[in-house]
C-alpha positions, 0 to 999 in steps of 0.5 A: 480486519484485513492486515497491511499486506492484504490491503495493499495488494487488494487496493493496488490491484483495484487501481490497476497498478503492478507492483513495479508501477506503484513502486515507480510512482512513490520512488521505490523499487517494485521488489519493495512493494512485493516484499510488503505484500508478502509480509517479509518487509515493512515500509518506513512511515514515509513509504507508508504515507506515500503509498496511502497518498498514491492509492488515495486511502487513509493510513488507518485503512491501509494498515487494517486499523479501520474498515472505512475507506474514505480516502483523502 
């Protein structure tokens, strides 16, 4: 299974968003998204929830716990 940093980058690019754009949509700096995708930072639960909502995926899919991407 993929891990969070891989899934985040994959889904973000599929949605046509830059790191900066995703960050702005959820109230974070683009550097935070970059850190998540490089695996040097980890999101808070609130940030993880916001990312999943914005990208329309479940948290389980986003963190690699599930390979089923049903969204909400």
